[in-house]
C-alpha positions as CSV (number, residue, x, y, z in Angstrom):
1,X,6.7,-29.5,-67.0
2,X,7.2,-30.9,-70.4
3,X,4.5,-31.0,-72.8
4,X,3.7,-33.9,-75.1
5,X,3.7,-33.7,-79.0
6,X,0.6,-35.9,-79.1
7,X,-2.5,-36.3,-77.1
8,X,-2.3,-37.9,-73.7
9,X,-5.2,-39.9,-74.7
10,X,-3.0,-41.9,-77.3
11,X,-0.4,-42.8,-74.8
12,X,-0.1,-46.5,-74.0
13,X,-1.6,-47.5,-70.5
14,X,1.9,-48.2,-69.3
15,X,3.3,-44.7,-70.2
16,X,0.1,-43.1,-68.2
17,X,0.9,-45.4,-65.0
18,X,4.5,-44.3,-65.3
19,X,3.4,-40.7,-65.4
20,X,1.3,-41.1,-62.5
21,X,4.2,-42.4,-60.6
22,X,6.2,-39.4,-61.5
23,X,3.4,-37.2,-60.3
24,X,2.8,-35.2,-63.7
25,X,-0.6,-33.8,-63.2
26,X,-1.6,-34.0,-66.9
27,X,-0.8,-37.9,-67.1
28,X,-2.6,-38.4,-63.8
29,X,-5.8,-36.9,-65.1
30,X,-5.5,-39.0,-68.3
31,X,-4.8,-42.1,-66.1
32,X,-7.8,-41.5,-64.0
33,X,-10.1,-40.6,-67.0
34,X,-9.1,-43.6,-68.8
35,X,-9.9,-46.0,-66.1
36,X,-12.5,-44.3,-63.9
37,X,-15.6,-45.9,-65.4
38,X,-14.1,-49.5,-65.4
39,X,-12.8,-49.1,-61.7
40,X,-16.3,-47.5,-60.7
41,X,-18.1,-50.4,-62.5
42,X,-16.1,-53.1,-60.6
43,X,-16.7,-51.4,-57.4
44,X,-20.3,-51.0,-57.8
45,X,-20.8,-54.5,-59.2
46,X,-19.3,-55.9,-55.8
47,X,-20.7,-53.4,-53.5
48,X,-24.2,-52.4,-55.0
49,X,-23.6,-49.1,-53.2
50,X,-22.8,-46.0,-55.4
51,X,-21.4,-44.0,-52.4
52,X,-19.2,-46.9,-51.3
53,X,-18.0,-47.5,-54.8
54,X,-16.9,-43.8,-55.3
55,X,-14.9,-44.2,-52.1
56,X,-13.4,-47.4,-53.3
57,X,-12.5,-46.0,-56.9
58,X,-10.8,-43.1,-55.2
59,X,-8.9,-45.6,-53.0
60,X,-8.0,-47.5,-55.9
61,X,-6.5,-44.6,-57.8
62,X,-4.6,-43.6,-54.7
63,X,-3.3,-47.0,-54.2
64,X,-2.4,-47.2,-58.1
65,X,-0.4,-43.8,-57.6
66,X,1.5,-45.1,-54.4
67,X,2.3,-48.6,-56.0
68,X,2.8,-47.6,-59.5
69,X,6.4,-48.3,-59.6
70,X,5.9,-52.1,-58.5
71,X,3.5,-52.8,-61.6
72,X,4.8,-55.7,-63.6
73,X,3.5,-55.9,-67.1
74,X,4.5,-59.6,-67.2
75,X,1.7,-60.3,-64.7
76,X,-1.1,-58.5,-66.7
77,X,-2.3,-55.4,-68.2
78,X,-2.6,-52.2,-66.2
79,X,-6.4,-52.6,-66.7
80,X,-6.3,-55.9,-65.1
81,X,-4.0,-54.5,-62.3
82,X,-6.2,-51.7,-61.6
83,X,-9.5,-53.8,-61.7
84,X,-7.9,-56.2,-59.3
85,X,-6.9,-53.5,-56.8
86,X,-10.6,-52.2,-57.1
87,X,-12.3,-55.6,-56.7
88,X,-10.1,-56.4,-53.7
89,X,-10.9,-53.3,-51.9
90,X,-14.6,-53.7,-52.6
91,X,-14.6,-57.2,-51.2
92,X,-12.8,-55.9,-48.1
93,X,-15.3,-53.2,-47.7
94,X,-18.2,-55.5,-47.9
95,X,-16.5,-57.9,-45.4
96,X,-16.0,-55.2,-43.0
97,X,-19.6,-54.3,-42.9
98,X,-21.2,-56.1,-39.9
99,X,-24.7,-55.7,-38.9
100,X,-25.3,-54.1,-35.5
101,X,-26.3,-56.4,-32.7
102,X,-29.5,-55.8,-31.2
103,X,-30.0,-56.3,-27.5
104,X,-32.3,-59.3,-26.6
105,X,-34.5,-57.1,-24.8
106,X,-35.1,-55.0,-27.7
107,X,-36.1,-58.0,-29.7
108,X,-39.2,-58.5,-27.5
109,X,-40.5,-55.2,-28.6
110,X,-39.7,-56.0,-32.2
111,X,-41.6,-59.2,-31.9
112,X,-44.6,-57.3,-30.4
113,X,-44.5,-55.1,-33.6
114,X,-44.9,-58.2,-35.8
115,X,-48.3,-58.8,-34.6
116,X,-51.3,-58.1,-36.6
117,X,-52.4,-54.5,-36.6
118,X,-55.1,-52.8,-38.9
119,X,-52.3,-50.7,-40.1
120,X,-50.0,-53.7,-40.9
121,X,-52.7,-55.2,-42.8
122,X,-53.6,-52.2,-44.8
123,X,-49.9,-51.8,-46.0
124,X,-48.8,-55.3,-46.2
125,X,-49.9,-57.9,-48.8
126,X,-51.5,-61.3,-47.6
127,X,-48.3,-63.3,-47.7
128,X,-46.3,-60.9,-45.6
129,X,-49.2,-60.4,-43.0
130,X,-49.5,-64.2,-42.7
131,X,-46.0,-64.5,-42.2
132,X,-46.1,-61.7,-39.3
133,X,-49.0,-63.4,-37.8
134,X,-47.2,-66.8,-37.8
135,X,-44.1,-65.5,-36.2
136,X,-46.2,-63.8,-33.6
137,X,-47.9,-67.1,-32.7
138,X,-44.5,-68.8,-32.0
139,X,-43.3,-69.1,-28.6
140,X,-41.1,-66.3,-27.4
141,X,-37.8,-68.2,-27.4
142,X,-38.4,-69.8,-30.9
143,X,-39.5,-66.4,-32.2
144,X,-36.4,-64.6,-31.0
145,X,-34.2,-67.2,-32.3
146,X,-35.9,-67.2,-35.6
147,X,-35.6,-63.5,-35.8
148,X,-32.0,-63.5,-35.0
149,X,-31.1,-66.3,-37.6
150,X,-33.3,-65.0,-40.3
151,X,-33.4,-61.2,-40.1
152,X,-30.0,-60.6,-38.4
153,X,-28.1,-63.5,-40.1
154,X,-26.8,-64.8,-36.9
155,X,-25.5,-68.4,-36.6
156,X,-26.8,-70.8,-34.4
157,X,-23.6,-70.5,-32.2
158,X,-23.8,-66.7,-32.0
159,X,-27.5,-67.2,-31.0
160,X,-26.5,-69.5,-28.3
161,X,-23.7,-67.2,-27.2
162,X,-26.2,-64.2,-27.1
163,X,-28.9,-66.1,-25.5
164,X,-26.5,-67.8,-23.0
165,X,-28.0,-71.2,-23.9
166,X,-26.6,-74.6,-25.2
167,X,-25.8,-74.6,-28.9
168,X,-28.3,-77.6,-29.4
169,X,-31.0,-75.5,-27.7
170,X,-30.5,-72.8,-30.1
171,X,-30.6,-75.3,-33.2
172,X,-33.7,-76.8,-31.8
173,X,-35.3,-73.4,-31.2
174,X,-34.7,-72.2,-35.0
175,X,-35.6,-75.7,-36.4
176,X,-38.8,-75.9,-34.4
177,X,-39.8,-72.4,-35.2
178,X,-39.1,-73.0,-39.0
179,X,-41.2,-76.2,-38.8
180,X,-44.1,-74.4,-37.1
181,X,-43.7,-71.7,-39.9
182,X,-43.8,-74.3,-42.6
183,X,-47.0,-76.0,-41.2
184,X,-48.9,-72.6,-40.5
185,X,-47.9,-71.2,-44.0
186,X,-48.7,-74.2,-45.8
187,X,-52.2,-74.6,-44.6
188,X,-54.9,-73.0,-46.6
189,X,-56.6,-70.6,-44.2
């Protein structure tokens, strides 16, 4: 291995990237140290999860190592290229996260838990206890549709498919539940 006459930290970004491609350990370490904070920052900004951001940063440097030979300085700086890789990997990771579906029979038990109990009243503030009470008063079908849409982020089509009902019925249940909640929560009790 050839030693450099000057500090690796003073090398231009392109030279460090070229050294990364050749597998030089000293240049690889210099490359990672120079860009690690920025790459991690992009990943954490997109994901909001430090553990996932660390994984994405590692994947970013692995991808940079594998594809260093195709870097084209005419299309942007090394920093731009690297942060674009990190950003794309982070977006892919966020998109791949899917909430786990809950069986409809489990929703009934969840709706029962929403009802007022002394423990809930002691732990929750007034607004959340009013919301729980209002949801518990809804007809079962409307409550289920509302929870599936509002808490689990399901679309009306997904609810219709899950409940095996027409799409219009799912939309009506959600809309009716929201209307009843609005009325109940707006009244000054």
